[in-house]
C-alpha positions in Angstrom: 79.4 27.5 28.3 76.0 28.3 29.9 73.2 26.1 28.9 75.4 23.2 27.8 74.1 19.7 28.6 76.4 18.0 31.1 78.0 14.8 29.7 76.6 11.5 31.0 78.2 8.1 31.7 76.9 4.6 32.3 76.2 3.8 35.9 77.2 0.1 36.2 76.2 -0.1 39.9 72.7 1.1 39.0 72.5 -1.2 36.0 73.5 -4.3 38.1 71.1 -3.4 40.8 68.2 -3.1 38.4 69.2 -6.4 36.7 69.4 -8.1 40.1 65.9 -6.8 41.0 64.5 -7.9 37.7 66.0 -11.4 37.8 64.9 -11.8 41.4 61.4 -10.9 40.6 61.4 -13.1 37.4 62.6 -16.1 39.4 60.2 -15.6 42.2 57.3 -14.3 40.1 54.8 -17.1 40.8 55.8 -17.6 44.5 54.1 -16.1 47.6 57.2 -13.9 48.1 56.2 -11.6 45.2 52.4 -11.9 45.7 52.2 -8.8 48.0 54.1 -6.7 45.4 51.8 -7.9 42.6 48.7 -7.1 44.7 50.0 -3.6 45.4 50.5 -3.2 41.6 46.9 -4.3 41.1 46.0 -1.6 43.6 47.9 0.9 41.5 46.2 -0.4 38.4 42.7 0.1 39.9 43.7 3.5 41.4 44.7 4.6 37.9 41.2 4.0 36.7 39.9 6.0 39.6 42.3 8.9 39.1 41.4 9.0 35.4 37.7 9.3 36.3 38.5 12.2 38.7 40.7 13.9 36.1 37.9 13.8 33.5 35.1 15.0 35.8 33.8 11.8 37.2 34.1 10.2 40.7 35.2 7.0 42.3 32.4 4.9 43.8 34.5 1.9 44.9 37.9 0.3 44.5 38.4 -3.4 45.2 41.5 -5.6 45.2 41.1 -9.4 45.5 43.6 -11.9 46.8 43.5 -13.7 43.4 45.5 -10.7 42.0 42.4 -9.2 40.5 40.6 -5.9 41.1 37.6 -3.8 40.2 37.0 -0.1 40.1 33.5 1.4 39.9 33.3 5.0 38.7 30.5 7.3 37.6 30.9 10.1 35.0 34.2 11.0 33.4 35.5 10.0 30.0 34.8 6.3 29.6 37.6 5.8 27.0 40.2 7.5 29.2 39.1 5.7 32.4 39.2 2.3 30.7 42.6 2.9 29.1 44.1 4.2 32.3 44.5 0.8 34.1 47.4 -0.9 32.3 49.0 2.3 31.2 48.6 3.9 34.6 50.3 1.1 36.4 53.1 1.2 33.9 53.5 5.0 34.3 53.5 4.5 38.1 56.4 2.1 37.7 58.3 4.5 35.4 57.9 7.4 37.8 59.0 5.4 40.8 62.0 4.1 38.9 63.1 7.5 37.6 62.6 9.3 40.9 64.5 6.5 42.8 67.5 6.6 40.4 67.7 10.2 39.1 66.6 12.4 42.0 67.1 12.8 45.7 63.3 12.8 46.4 62.7 9.1 46.9 61.7 9.5 50.6 59.3 12.2 49.8 57.7 10.2 47.0 57.5 7.2 49.2 55.7 9.3 51.9 53.3 10.8 49.3 52.5 7.4 47.7 52.1 5.8 51.1 49.8 8.5 52.4 47.8 8.4 49.2 47.4 4.6 49.4 46.1 5.0 53.0 43.7 7.7 52.0 42.3 5.7 49.1 42.0 2.6 51.2 40.0 4.5 53.9 37.8 6.5 51.5 37.2 4.3 48.5 37.7 0.6 49.5 35.3 -1.7 51.4 36.6 -4.0 54.1 38.0 -6.5 51.5 41.4 -5.2 50.5 41.3 -2.1 52.7 43.7 -3.5 55.4 46.2 -4.6 52.8 46.3 -1.3 50.9 46.4 0.7 54.0 49.2 -1.5 55.4 51.3 -1.1 52.2 50.8 2.6 52.4 52.0 2.7 56.0 55.1 0.6 55.2 55.9 3.0 52.3 55.4 6.1 54.5 57.5 4.5 57.2 60.6 4.7 54.9 60.6 8.5 55.1 62.7 8.8 58.3 65.1 6.0 57.3 68.3 6.6 55.2 67.5 7.6 51.7 68.9 4.4 50.1 66.2 2.4 51.8 63.4 4.4 50.1 65.3 4.3 46.8 65.6 0.5 46.9 61.9 0.1 47.9 60.8 2.4 45.0 63.1 0.6 42.6 61.5 -2.8 43.5 57.9 -1.5 43.2 58.8 0.3 40.0 60.3 -2.7 38.3 57.4 -4.9 39.5 54.8 -2.4 38.2 56.5 -2.2 34.7 56.9 -6.0 34.5 53.4 -6.7 35.8 51.8 -4.3 33.3 53.4 -6.1 30.4 52.7 -9.6 31.6 49.2 -8.8 32.7 48.3 -7.3 29.3 49.7 -10.4 27.7 47.7 -12.7 30.0 44.4 -10.9 29.9 44.4 -9.7 26.3 46.6 -11.8 24.1 46.3 -15.2 25.8 42.7 -14.9 26.8 41.2 -12.4 24.4 37.7 -13.7 25.1 38.1 -12.9 28.8 36.4 -9.7 30.2 39.1 -7.1 30.5 39.8 -3.4 29.9 40.7 -4.3 26.2 37.3 -6.0 25.7 35.5 -3.0 27.1 37.5 -0.7 24.7 36.6 -3.1 21.9 32.9 -2.7 22.7 33.3 1.1 22.7 35.4 1.5 19.5 34.8 -1.6 17.4 38.5 -2.3 17.3 39.4 -5.8 18.5 40.7 -6.2 22.0 43.8 -8.0 20.8 44.8 -4.8 18.9 44.5 -2.7 22.0 46.5 -5.3 23.9 49.3 -5.3 21.3 49.3 -1.5 21.3 49.6 -1.3 25.1 52.4 -3.9 25.2 54.3 -2.0 22.5 53.9 1.3 24.5 54.8 -0.5 27.7 58.0 -2.0 26.2 59.2 1.2 24.7 58.5 3.4 27.7 60.0 0.8 30.1 63.1 0.5 28.0 63.6 4.3 27.8 63.0 4.7 31.5 65.5 1.9 32.4 68.1 3.4 30.0 67.6 6.8 31.6 67.8 5.3 35.0 71.4 4.0 34.5 72.8 7.1 32.8 74.1 9.7 35.2 75.7 13.1 34.7 79.4 13.3 35.0 80.6 15.6 37.7 82.4 18.7 36.3 86.1 18.6 36.3 87.7 20.9 38.7 90.6 22.7 37.1 93.3 24.1 39.3 94.9 27.3 38.4 98.5 28.2 39.3 98.8 31.0 41.8 
């Protein structure tokens, strides 16, 4: 029947792959092996602030990423509430988009090329010498997956996507819930709204957990191919 939603089934291979990536990242989280991934996610976090400023009529003055897994984005104009909120939530949505595209579409190579090219452009246009080489290098590596077989780009995007979602949750917990006196996006929102930063942190973590769970669930559910019925001649 036209318009009928195709049935779906659980993709065990996709589920085991995501579990393997998650467990590997969790095991190596505080080691130098994962540090480049975490720094790239910090870059996505800071880029989200900048994109929010552009989307609300402002502009990016400078984006910095520090080796200590910190960053800073200086913007002018735009909606201050949206720009401040965009960091943690932006890196989470980056992760969700990467994960969904890598698992549910055939466009992983094109997304890797677009994300890589965007990272190079932002590095050259918005970043000082500190961090520029790293961001541009990551962008070139991502873009270089375009001519390779599609599973390579899909795996790379899966790893970045899971890292981004995981980092968003853990970074919010570290910055807001564990150190609520520490200067963070939540403390800036608290100054704007009068609502305590810990409330914003709890809200962001709840959103991140729900959205990440839904994205992961969607990523491992695939449509069943239609049955081909043979007719007697």
